[in-house]
C-alpha positions in Angstrom: 13.7 18.2 -52.6 15.9 21.0 -51.7 17.4 21.1 -48.4 16.1 23.8 -45.9 18.9 25.9 -45.3 19.2 29.7 -44.9 22.6 31.7 -45.0 23.0 35.0 -43.1 25.7 36.6 -45.4 27.4 39.2 -43.1 26.3 42.6 -44.4 28.3 45.1 -46.6 31.9 44.4 -47.1 33.4 46.9 -44.9 31.2 45.7 -41.8 31.9 42.1 -42.9 35.8 43.1 -42.7 35.4 44.8 -39.5 33.4 42.0 -38.2 35.9 39.5 -39.2 38.7 41.2 -37.5 36.7 41.8 -34.4 35.4 38.2 -34.1 39.0 37.1 -34.3 40.4 39.4 -31.8 37.4 38.5 -29.4 37.7 34.9 -30.2 41.5 34.9 -29.4 41.0 36.9 -26.0 38.1 34.6 -24.7 39.6 31.3 -26.1 36.7 30.3 -28.1 35.1 31.0 -31.7 32.6 33.9 -31.3 31.2 33.6 -34.8 30.2 29.9 -34.2 28.7 30.9 -30.8 26.7 33.7 -32.7 25.5 31.0 -35.2 24.4 28.9 -32.4 22.4 32.0 -31.2 20.9 32.7 -34.6 19.8 28.9 -34.1 18.4 29.2 -30.8 16.3 32.3 -32.1 14.7 30.1 -34.8 14.2 27.3 -32.7 12.4 29.0 -29.8 10.2 31.0 -32.2 9.1 27.9 -34.0 8.2 26.1 -30.8 6.0 29.1 -29.8 4.1 28.4 -33.0 5.1 31.7 -35.0 7.1 31.3 -38.5 8.7 34.0 -40.3 5.8 35.7 -41.3 3.6 35.1 -38.3 1.5 32.4 -36.7 1.6 29.0 -38.4 -1.6 27.7 -40.6 -3.5 25.5 -38.3 -4.0 21.8 -39.0 -6.5 20.8 -41.5 -9.7 19.0 -39.9 -8.5 15.6 -41.2 -5.2 16.2 -39.9 -6.7 17.0 -36.4 -8.9 14.0 -36.7 -6.1 11.6 -37.9 -3.9 12.9 -34.9 -6.8 12.8 -32.3 -6.3 16.4 -31.5 -8.5 19.3 -31.5 -7.8 22.9 -32.7 -4.3 23.7 -31.4 -1.6 25.8 -32.4 1.0 24.5 -34.8 4.4 24.4 -33.1 6.4 22.2 -35.4 7.1 20.2 -32.2 5.2 17.1 -33.4 8.2 15.6 -35.3 9.8 15.2 -31.9 13.4 16.0 -31.3 14.1 16.7 -35.1 13.9 20.6 -34.3 16.7 20.1 -32.1 18.8 18.6 -34.7 18.8 22.1 -36.5 22.6 23.1 -36.7 24.5 26.8 -36.8 27.3 26.7 -38.4 30.0 28.9 -40.3 30.3 28.4 -44.1 33.9 27.7 -45.6 35.2 31.0 -46.5 33.7 32.3 -43.1 31.6 35.2 -44.2 28.4 33.7 -43.6 26.2 31.8 -41.1 24.4 28.7 -42.2 21.7 27.2 -40.3 20.4 23.9 -41.8 20.0 20.1 -41.0 22.4 17.5 -41.2 19.7 14.4 -40.7 18.1 13.7 -43.9 14.6 12.6 -42.3 14.7 15.9 -40.4 15.4 17.8 -43.5 12.4 16.3 -45.4 10.0 16.8 -42.6 10.9 20.2 -42.3 11.1 21.0 -46.0 7.2 20.2 -46.4 6.6 22.6 -43.5 8.7 25.2 -45.3 7.3 24.8 -48.6 4.0 23.2 -48.3 2.6 20.3 -50.5 -0.4 20.0 -52.5 -2.4 19.0 -49.5 -0.5 21.3 -46.9 -0.4 24.9 -46.6 3.3 26.0 -46.1 4.4 27.1 -42.7 7.6 29.1 -43.4 9.7 28.9 -40.2 13.5 28.8 -41.4 14.7 32.1 -41.8 14.8 35.5 -39.7 12.1 38.0 -39.0 13.1 41.9 -39.2 13.3 41.9 -35.6 15.7 38.5 -35.3 17.8 40.3 -38.4 18.1 43.6 -36.1 19.1 41.6 -33.3 22.1 39.7 -35.3 23.1 43.0 -36.8 23.3 44.4 -33.3 25.2 41.6 -32.0 27.8 41.9 -34.5 28.1 45.4 -33.9 28.5 45.0 -30.2 31.3 42.4 -31.1 33.1 45.2 -33.1 32.9 47.6 -30.1 34.0 45.3 -27.5 37.2 45.1 -29.5 37.9 48.5 -30.3 40.8 50.2 -28.4 39.0 51.8 -25.6 36.6 48.9 -24.9 39.6 46.4 -24.9 41.5 48.3 -22.6 38.4 48.5 -20.1 38.4 44.5 -20.8 41.9 43.7 -20.2 42.8 46.5 -17.7 45.6 47.5 -20.1 46.5 51.3 -20.4 45.2 53.6 -23.1 48.0 54.5 -25.4 
């Protein structure tokens, strides 16, 4: 079974180059990896949405009656939090060339459980959760643009207090 993973590849080449340079400058200035921080925020978006019972295409399909009976639960929203702490094991990383954010699991059991939900089985509807909604994609794109903007000369002068020249 394939591991549930998404890659958010930084947009068109010119923006990718501008973002890469800006993120490097800002990382050096603040002393931490800005892109890794953005990866963590993307991961947090996915976890929060999933815990609220929403997948990338809307509200998750409800549990089948037989599942409700076996779990001893009534008709309740599916939030994929039943698998306990596993949703917390979702990781936000940067790929090796540094031009994509990768969201995935390192834990085999978590990978298996959440893959079943992502793609479904013959006895269970799919509940696609790993990915970004259009609104979340806009948030990530806007965050990248803010990072670029923050490292332009006028904005850096405001941040550092250095005179514009």
